[in-house]
C-alpha positions in Angstrom: 2.0 -18.7 6.8 4.6 -16.3 5.6 3.8 -13.8 2.9 6.4 -12.1 0.7 5.3 -9.1 -1.3 7.2 -7.7 -4.2 6.8 -5.6 -7.4 6.6 -2.1 -5.9 8.5 0.9 -7.4 8.4 4.3 -8.8 6.1 4.9 -11.8 4.6 7.9 -13.5 0.9 8.7 -13.4 -0.9 6.7 -15.9 1.5 3.8 -15.7 1.2 0.3 -14.5 2.7 -2.0 -11.9 2.0 -5.6 -10.9 2.5 -6.6 -7.3 3.0 -10.2 -6.3 2.7 -11.9 -3.0 4.2 -15.4 -2.5 3.0 -17.6 0.3 5.0 -20.4 1.9 2.0 -22.4 3.1 0.9 -25.5 1.3 -2.6 -24.6 2.4 -2.6 -21.3 0.4 -5.7 -22.3 -1.5 -7.6 -22.4 1.8 -7.1 -18.7 2.4 -8.8 -15.8 1.0 -6.3 -13.1 0.1 -6.3 -9.3 0.2 -4.3 -6.2 -0.5 -4.3 -3.2 1.8 -2.3 0.0 1.6 -1.1 2.6 4.1 0.2 6.1 3.8 2.6 7.1 6.5 0.8 7.7 9.8 -2.5 6.2 8.7 -4.1 2.9 9.2 -4.1 0.2 6.5 -6.9 0.6 4.1 -8.6 -2.1 2.0 -7.8 -2.2 -1.7 -8.9 -5.6 -3.0 -9.6 -9.2 -2.0 -10.2 -12.5 -3.7 -11.9 -15.7 -2.5 -10.1 -19.0 -2.1 -10.8 -20.2 -5.6 -10.7 -16.8 -7.3 -14.3 -17.0 -8.1 -15.1 -13.6 -6.7 -13.2 -10.4 -6.2 -13.8 -7.3 -4.2 -12.5 -3.7 -4.6 -12.6 -0.4 -2.9 -14.4 2.1 -5.1 -11.3 4.2 -5.9 -9.6 1.4 -7.7 -12.5 -0.3 -9.5 -11.8 -0.5 -13.2 -8.1 0.2 -12.7 -6.8 -2.6 -10.4 -7.3 -6.4 -10.8 -6.6 -9.0 -8.1 -5.9 -12.6 -9.2 -4.3 -15.7 -7.7 -2.5 -18.8 -8.9 -3.0 -21.5 -6.3 -0.6 -23.8 -8.0 2.1 -21.1 -7.4 0.9 -20.0 -4.0 0.8 -16.5 -5.3 -1.6 -13.6 -5.4 -1.3 -10.6 -7.7 -2.5 -7.1 -7.9 -2.3 -5.6 -11.4 -2.5 -1.8 -11.1 -3.2 0.2 -14.2 -3.8 3.9 -14.8 -2.0 4.7 -11.6 -2.6 8.1 -9.9 -0.5 10.0 -7.4 -3.1 9.2 -4.7 -2.3 5.5 -5.1 1.1 6.2 -3.6 1.4 4.0 -0.5 3.0 0.9 1.0 1.0 -2.1 -0.2 0.5 -5.1 2.0 -0.8 -8.5 1.1 -2.8 -10.5 3.7 -4.4 -13.8 4.1 -7.2 -15.1 6.2 -9.6 -17.9 6.8 -12.2 -16.5 9.3 -14.2 -13.4 8.4 -15.3 -11.0 11.1 -17.7 -8.1 10.9 -16.8 -6.1 7.9 -16.0 -9.2 5.9 -13.2 -9.1 3.3 -13.0 -5.3 3.7 -11.8 -5.4 7.3 -8.2 -5.9 8.2 -9.3 -7.9 11.2 -10.4 -10.7 8.9 -6.8 -11.3 8.0 -4.4 -13.2 10.2 -1.3 -13.2 8.0 0.5 -10.2 6.6 3.4 -9.6 4.3 6.1 -7.0 4.9 4.8 -4.4 2.4 6.1 -3.1 -0.8 6.3 0.6 -1.6 4.5 2.1 -4.6 5.2 5.7 -5.6 3.3 7.4 -8.4 4.7 10.7 -9.6 2.6 13.3 -11.3 
């Protein structure tokens, strides 16, 4: 499975961005999907995840109420709508897909086997 993330950019604090992640696999609907982010020199941190059918979503506390993850299985694409952006949201954002959860569940990067190349988000104050 190949994942291609897009939609990053420079935005002022309080603004919005929508990230997209397109998958090449015809089995996209079989994978739960997630978004992680990393600041230079740090490990990737969980942001959001969505189950295969989109019936349930998960968020890290710092983005709850501001970010929304969704997916369109007909288009093999997962989205991350980011509103009320803050400077501390600045990072490289990675989409990821998986089919086998490990300890830590959807929140653990180890539960994801496939990763996109990352798209950079910069929020200015």
